[in-house]
N, C-alpha and C positions, 0 to 999 in steps of 0.2 A: 199496227198504229202508225199514222200519218207523220211523216218528218218534215212539216213545211219549217222552215225557219226563215227568217227575218232577211237573210243573207241570199235567199233565193230571188230569181227576177219574178215581178209579175207575170208577165207573160209564160214564163214555164209552166209557174203553177196553173194557173188558166187551162193551158193546154193539158197537161197530165191530170188534172183536176177540174174538169169543167165545172163542177158544181161549186166551185169556188168563188165562182163568179158572183153568184148572188151574196156572196158576204162582202166581196168587194162594194158591190155596189150599196148594200145596206150600209156599209160605214162611209159613203160621197167618193170611194175611188171610181168612178166610172170611165176611168181611163186605162181600164184592164185591156182593151183592145186597140189603143194607139202605139204608132211606133216605139214612142218611149219605154212602153211596157216591155218592150223585149230586152231592155238593158237597164232599167230602173228596177233597184231592188225593193221589195216591199216595204224595207225599212225606209227608204229614201223616200217612196211615194206615200208612206203614213206620215212621215214628219212635213214633207210639203203639204199636207192636208189638215195638219193638225192632230193626228191620230197617234195614241200611243201604240209602235208597232207591236209590243208585246201583247196586250188586249187584241189587237187584229189578228197577232197569228195564234192565239188560244181559240177565237172562234173560227177561222178555218180548220183549224185542226180537229177542232169539236164538230165542226158541218161533215169534214170526211169521214172521219170516224163513224159517225151515224150512217154512211150510206154503206158502209162496208159491211 
């Protein structure tokens, strides 16, 4: 089971699980490739874009689990 948490950086997640990029894009977080993504947590990015971080985390974990 994937264990993505909202405390993880966006960049870290995309590097370890490239399939997560599609979820970030679908939720409007197109910045997963920018320099800030290396330091910005999923929670910070989600809140900055008006997205519930828990909903985003659930979607990312489901996508990763489906790929495993």
